C-alpha positions in Angstrom: 0.3 0.3 -0.1 1.6 3.3 -1.0 1.2 6.5 1.9 -0.3 9.6 0.4 3.2 12.0 0.1 0.5 14.7 1.4 0.4 13.6 4.8 4.4 13.6 5.5 4.6 16.8 4.0 1.7 17.9 5.8 3.5 16.6 9.1 7.3 17.9 8.9 5.6 21.6 7.8 3.4 21.4 11.6 6.7 20.1 12.6 8.7 23.0 11.4 5.8 25.9 12.9 6.2 24.1 16.0 9.8 23.3 16.2 9.9 27.6 15.3 7.1 28.3 18.2 9.1 26.3 20.8 11.0 28.7 22.7 8.1 31.4 23.6 6.7 28.5 25.2 10.2 27.7 26.8 11.7 31.3 27.3 9.4 32.2 31.0 10.6 28.8 32.4 14.3 28.3 30.9 15.4 31.8 31.0 17.7 32.6 27.8 20.5 30.4 28.0 18.3 27.3 28.9 16.2 27.5 25.8 18.4 27.5 23.1 19.5 24.0 24.8 15.7 22.8 25.4 14.3 24.3 21.9 17.5 22.5 19.9 17.6 19.6 21.9 13.4 19.0 21.5 12.9 20.0 18.1 15.7 17.5 16.8 14.1 14.8 18.8 10.8 15.1 17.6 12.4 15.7 13.4 14.5 12.6 13.9 11.2 10.6 15.4 9.4 11.9 12.0 12.1 11.4 9.7 12.2 7.2 11.5 8.1 7.0 10.7 8.5 8.4 7.1 12.1 6.1 6.5 9.6 3.4 7.8 6.8 4.0 5.9 8.6 4.2 2.6 11.2 2.0 2.6 12.1 1.6 -1.0 13.4 5.1 -1.2 15.8 5.1 1.8 17.3 1.5 0.8 20.1 0.6 -1.7 17.9 -1.6 -3.7 19.8 -2.1 -6.9 23.3 -2.3 -5.2 21.6 -5.5 -3.2 19.9 -7.1 -6.3 23.7 -6.9 -8.4 25.3 -8.1 -5.3 22.8 -11.1 -5.0 23.2 -11.4 -8.8 26.6 -11.4 -8.5 26.9 -14.4 -5.8 24.6 -16.2 -7.2 26.3 -16.3 -10.6 29.9 -17.3 -8.3 28.0 -20.2 -7.4 27.1 -21.5 -10.3 30.4 -20.7 -11.5 32.2 -22.8 -9.4 29.8 -25.4 -9.2 28.6 -27.9 -11.4 25.2 -28.8 -12.0 24.3 -32.2 -11.1 22.2 -34.3 -13.3 20.0 -37.2 -11.6 20.9 -40.8 -12.7 17.0 -41.1 -14.0 17.4 -37.9 -16.0 20.3 -39.4 -17.8 18.4 -42.3 -18.8 15.3 -40.4 -20.1 17.7 -37.9 -22.2 19.0 -41.6 -23.8 15.7 -43.0 -23.6 14.4 -40.2 -25.5 17.7 -40.0 -27.9 17.2 -43.8 -28.9 13.5 -42.9 -29.8 14.1 -40.2 -31.6 15.9 -42.8 -34.1 12.3 -44.9 -34.9 10.5 -44.0 -37.7 6.7 -44.2 -37.6 5.3 -47.5 -37.3 8.4 -49.1 -35.4 8.0 -51.2 -32.6 9.0 -49.3 -29.6 8.6 -51.5 -26.7 5.6 -54.0 -25.2 3.2 -52.8 -22.5 1.2 -56.3 -20.7 2.4 -58.2 -24.0 1.0 -55.8 -26.5 3.4 -54.5 -29.4 3.9 -50.9 -28.7 4.5 -48.6 -32.3 5.5 -45.2 -32.8 2.3 -42.8 -34.5 3.9 -39.9 -35.1 7.0 -37.7 -35.1 8.2 -35.9 -33.1 8.9 -32.0 -32.3 
């Protein structure tokens, strides 16, 4: 599900105005020096939480997905270059039987089933 882009923009603007209004609320309690430090720290903490929320909602714009997929692709290819494909003995027998059957002409006996001779009925592609 895609998250609407207007919501994070609205939240970001609200946080900006709130952070700019914060020193006026702190000044009467903390004085001029405490206001600066408290305002900066509080604004940094709130903006960080908001940024983490945006990244959690849309992680694929932040994560380097192309680099991840290229790395996985290279690793799989490396495994393929280092190891040969194991072919099951039954697959080898099936391939040999298919090659043998392809040499037979239409109408020739290809075996028996329950004592009944089987004939090749058509050409294979």
